[in-house]
N, C-alpha and C positions, 0 to 999 in steps of 0.2 A: 503493499499500500504506500502512496506515495505520501510526504509529510503534512501536505495541504489537506488531504482526506484524511489522515489521522486527527487532525487538528478541528477540522470541521465534525467529527465524532466526537471529539472531547467538549466542544462548545456547546454541541446540543445535549449531551449529558448533564454539563453546569447547568443547563437552562431547565433540564427535565428535574433536578434535583431542586433548585430554588423552587419551579411550580409546585412539587410535592409537599414542600416546607409550609409554603404559603397556602396549601390547602389542609394543613394540619397535621401532615404526616410528620414521623419521626423517620430519620433516615438511619438504619441499623448499619448498613454498609453499601460501597459502592465499587464496583468491578471487583468481585469477589471471586477468588478463584480456589479451585481445589483439582490437582490434576488437569484433566481434561473439562472440567466442570466450570461453568463460569455465567456470572449473574450480573447484570449492569447495575441495576438498583436494587436492595432488598430495604423495602419501607413497612412501617408499621403504622396502623392508626388508630386511635385510641381503642384500647381491648387488646385481643390477641388476635387479629386479623393481619396476616403478613402477606405483602405484596410483592411479587415479584414481577419485577418491569424490565421489561425490554425496550430499550431507544433504538429508534432508526432514523436517524439523519441524513437528508438529503439535501444537495442546494438547490434544486428547484422540484417542482409538482408535476413537471411534463410527464404525461401519461404514467403517473405513479398511484397505485392503488394499495392504499395502506393495508387492506384486507387480506392482498397477498405477499405483504410483506413478511407474513410469519408463516411460513412454510410449515408442513407436517414435523417434517426433520428438525425445524426451528424450534416446534411446541413440544417435542420428546425430548430435546435438549435442555428447555426451561423447566421440564418436568423432574427430569433426572438431574438437573443440578440443584432444584428445590429440596428436593428428597435428601441429597449429599447435605445439603445444609442443614435441614432439619435433624436429620442423624447426627452430625459431628457435633452441633450444639443441644443435641438432646432434647428438641421444640415438641411441644403438644400444642399445636395451634391449625387453625383453618388457614388455606391458602388461596390466594386470590392472584391470576395471572392477568397483569397489565401490559399495553403497549403505549408509548408515547412517540409520537411521529414528529420531527421537528424537521421543518422546510423554511429553507434559507440562507443567507451568508451573515458572516459578522458584519462585514460592509453594508449590506441591503436590509438588515434585519431579518427577524426569525418570527414564524407563525408554529405553535403548538396545537397538536391534536391529543387529547388524552381519550383512549378507549379503556376504560376499565373493566374489569372481568372480560376480558377479549376472548378465551375459550375456556372450557372446562374439560380437564384431560379424561380420556377413556379408560375405563375400568376394565383391568384384566380379569379376565373368568377363567377356570380351570374347571374342567370335567374329569 
């Protein structure tokens, strides 16, 4: 990735963190990693609902569909990462998977779109 692309992503994540704080969330972690697991933002609202937040930043919204930004593979990665985080810290809590889309540039300004509870993980059933 180019340095400019990395900086754009960091700017989007900072904006997302600021937005969540203004909404009353507590930020538990940013860019949490364990082995190959990674979560952009782990936030908590009053109570014990843990929000696993994926941030997608784009410089423009031409032909960009936020609903397609989170592929099935990305969803599975988010679920696996959340499970790793919960096991590591031995938490018992509800989890919600959110997505924040940030579109723009530092020079032109940003537009933020918040998609709370973007998806519910599929349950695995065994026969």
